[in-house]
Backbone as a ProteinNet text record, in pm:
[ID]
protein_1_A
[PRIMARY]
XXXXXXXXXXXXXXXXXXXXXXXXXXXXXXXXXXXXXXXXXXXXXXXXXXXXXXXXXXXXXXXXXXXXXXXXXXXXX
[TERTIARY]
2371.9	2229.8	2161.5	2231.4	2169.1	2146.1	2217.7	2195.7	2068.1	2009.9	1880.7	1779.8	1682	1585.2	1464.7	1490.1	1381	1326.2	1194.6	1130.9	1013.1	984.8	863.7	781.6	663.7	579	451.8	429.9	307.4	214.8	96	-0.7	-129.3	-188.4	-319.9	-411.7	-530.5	-621.1	-751.9	-809.8	-945.4	-1044.5	-1019.7	-1099.7	-1007.3	-1035.1	-948.1	-949.3	-830.6	-823.2	-863.2	-908.8	-937.9	-810.3	-826.7	-713	-613.1	-658.2	-567.5	-516.7	-540.5	-502.6	-353	-270.8	-125.5	-60.8	-137.5	-85.7	-2.1	118.1	209.4	339.4	411.5	543.3	632.2	701.2	793.7	729	599.7	527.6	461.1	479.4	414	339.4	214	137.3	166.9	223.2	260.5	145.3	65.2	-47.3	-145.8	-264.9	-366.8	-449.4	-479.6	-551.9	-625.9	-756.8	-835.2	-816.8	-763.9	-738.4	-591.2	-513	-368.5	-326.8	-231.2	-172.6	-21.2	49.3	195.7	241.4	327.5	378.1	529.4	582.9	726.2	742.7	824.3	835.8	978.1	990.2	1119.3	1123.9	1007	995.8	856.7	839.2	709.8	659.6	750.4	709.1	615.2	642.9	555.6	414.1	401	268.4	196.9	270.4	211.1	155.5	233.5	189.1	72	75.7	-35	-164.1	-155.3	-272.5	-318.5	-225.4	-259.6	-332.5	-292.2	-353.2	-502.6	-542.6	-684	-773.5	-714.8	-791.5	-777.4	-711.4	-699.2	-603.5	-475	-373.2	-388.6	-404.8	-411.9	-281.8	-199.8	-69	19	149.6	244	375.8	438.2	564.7	649.1	772.8	865.6	964.6	977.1	1071.6	1186.8	1307.3	1421.2	1411.4	1465	1468.9	1609.9	1617.9	1748.6	1821	1951.4	2031.6	1980.2	1942.2	1890	1764.1	1675.1	1551.9	1581.5	1677.3	1716.8	1774.7	1861.6	1924	1817.6	1722.9	1618	1525.9	1504.4	1422.5	1486.7	1618.7	1690.6	1705.9	1738.5	1777	1677.3	1568.2	1464.7	1501.1	1402.9	1426.3	1485.7
7004	7026.7	7086.1	7176.4	7241.3	7144.1	7032.3	6935.6	6854.9	6864	6800.8	6867.7	6794.1	6845	6910.3	7008.9	7085.4	7181.2	7189.7	7280.7	7348.1	7470.7	7539	7565.2	7509.2	7514.5	7593.1	7699.6	7779.7	7735.1	7691.4	7645.4	7725.7	7758.8	7821.3	7725	7703.3	7600.9	7659.4	7591.6	7622.3	7575.7	7458.1	7401.5	7373.6	7431.5	7415.2	7270.1	7209.1	7071.9	7065.2	6946.9	6931.9	6943.6	6968.8	6993.2	6878.8	6756.5	6641.5	6593.5	6669.4	6626.2	6602.3	6677.5	6665.7	6606	6524.9	6457.3	6337.3	6365.6	6264	6270.6	6159.7	6160.9	6261.5	6344.2	6440.4	6566.9	6587	6705.2	6772.4	6903.8	6981.1	7097.1	7112.2	7226.7	7343.7	7451.1	7567.4	7666	7681.1	7774.1	7747.1	7801.1	7804.1	7929	7995	8121.2	8135.9	8146.9	8156.2	8030.7	8046.1	7931.8	7890.8	7942	7919.2	7825	7738.4	7647.4	7657.3	7663.5	7664	7536.7	7462.5	7335.4	7339.7	7272.9	7246.7	7098.9	7071.2	6934.4	6884.9	6774.6	6707.2	6578.7	6523.3	6395.7	6389	6299.5	6273.5	6386.5	6457.1	6564.2	6511.9	6395.9	6340.6	6319.2	6267.2	6243.8	6376.5	6477.5	6609.6	6665	6659.5	6713.8	6634.4	6502.5	6419.2	6453.7	6474.9	6514	6653.3	6746.6	6885.6	6897.2	6820.7	6827	6796.6	6709.3	6671.4	6786.6	6891.1	7006.6	7127.9	7111.3	7218.4	7327.8	7309.6	7409.7	7527.3	7648	7766.4	7846.1	7823.9	7887.8	7806.4	7810.3	7733.9	7809	7814.5	7883.8	7806.8	7776.2	7707.7	7810.4	7820.4	7914.4	7837.5	7889.5	7825.3	7842	7746.4	7751.3	7789.7	7880.4	7930.3	7828.2	7845.3	7758.6	7763.4	7880.7	7893.7	7809.4	7811.9	7733.3	7583.4	7540	7399	7360.3	7442.8	7418	7406.6	7499.7	7497.4	7376.9	7333	7214.2	7090.7	7083.6	6970.7	6980.6	7098.8	7112.4	7187.9	7232.9	7302.8	7448.9	7523.5	7666	7690.8
-249	-227.2	-350.2	-418.1	-534.4	-649.9	-650.8	-758.6	-739.5	-620	-598.3	-690.9	-729.8	-827.1	-759.4	-673.4	-612.9	-717.8	-722.7	-816.9	-747.1	-783	-738.1	-862.8	-864.8	-982.2	-951	-1028.7	-1018	-1131.3	-1096.2	-1195.4	-1184	-1298.4	-1303.8	-1377.8	-1322.6	-1374.5	-1425.1	-1524.2	-1568.7	-1462.2	-1405.6	-1298.2	-1181.5	-1066.3	-950.2	-902.4	-887.5	-837.6	-689.8	-644.7	-502.3	-419	-290.3	-201	-197.7	-217.6	-208.8	-345	-449.9	-585.7	-601	-528.4	-542.2	-417	-346.7	-226.6	-270.7	-317.1	-368.3	-289.6	-285.6	-222.7	-293.3	-216.2	-273.8	-325.5	-295.9	-342.8	-222.9	-211.1	-105.3	-169.4	-132.6	-180.3	-88.4	-144.3	-65.4	-49.4	-155.2	-146.2	-258.2	-237.9	-343.6	-324.1	-436	-432	-563.8	-557.4	-679.8	-762.7	-881.6	-970.9	-970.7	-876.9	-874.2	-761.9	-793.4	-695.4	-708.9	-595.7	-594.7	-525.7	-595.1	-544.2	-532.6	-430.4	-422.2	-453.6	-553.5	-603.6	-585.7	-516.1	-499.5	-581.5	-606.7	-677	-740	-834.3	-897.6	-987.4	-1054.7	-1145.5	-1253.7	-1310.2	-1414.6	-1363	-1241.1	-1182.2	-1156	-1111.3	-1088.6	-1218.4	-1324.5	-1452.8	-1510.2	-1495.9	-1544.9	-1471.5	-1341.6	-1263	-1302.4	-1314.8	-1346.2	-1479.6	-1577.4	-1711	-1704.4	-1614.1	-1606.7	-1559.1	-1501.2	-1453.8	-1546	-1659	-1757.7	-1715.7	-1744.7	-1712.3	-1808.6	-1754.1	-1838.9	-1836.2	-1731.6	-1724.3	-1630.3	-1657	-1576.8	-1573.8	-1455.4	-1438.9	-1338.7	-1377.2	-1288.3	-1236	-1102.5	-1043.1	-979.7	-993.1	-927.3	-776.4	-705.5	-560.2	-518.1	-422.2	-379.8	-293.1	-279.9	-194.7	-50.8	-4.6	132.1	151	54	63.4	64.4	-17.1	-18.9	116.8	170.5	300.2	409.2	411.5	512.5	497.3	375	353.4	414.3	409.4	466.6	617.8	665.4	804.9	890	831.4	906.6	928.4	973.2	992.2	1129.9
[MASK]
+++++++++++++++++++++++++++++++++++++++++++++++++++++++++++++++++++++++++++++

C-alpha cells in the first residue's frame, strides 16, 4: 500500500481557484481556507500542477501520508 503514490499537497495561491478547479480523477480536495487548498492526490499530479500554476502558486508543501491513512483510504474508516 505504501508504494502507491498517495500525496497530500498544500498549496497557497495568489488568486483562489474555483471550487471545481481540481475535480480530476484521483484528486480529492480536503480543505480550503483563505488562499490555501489541501489536496490528496492519487493520480493526475501533472494536471493538478498545470491547473494550480494558472492561479499563481505562492507556496507549496508536500506532506507524506501515513500507512494508517493509506489503509483507511482503501478500506474505509
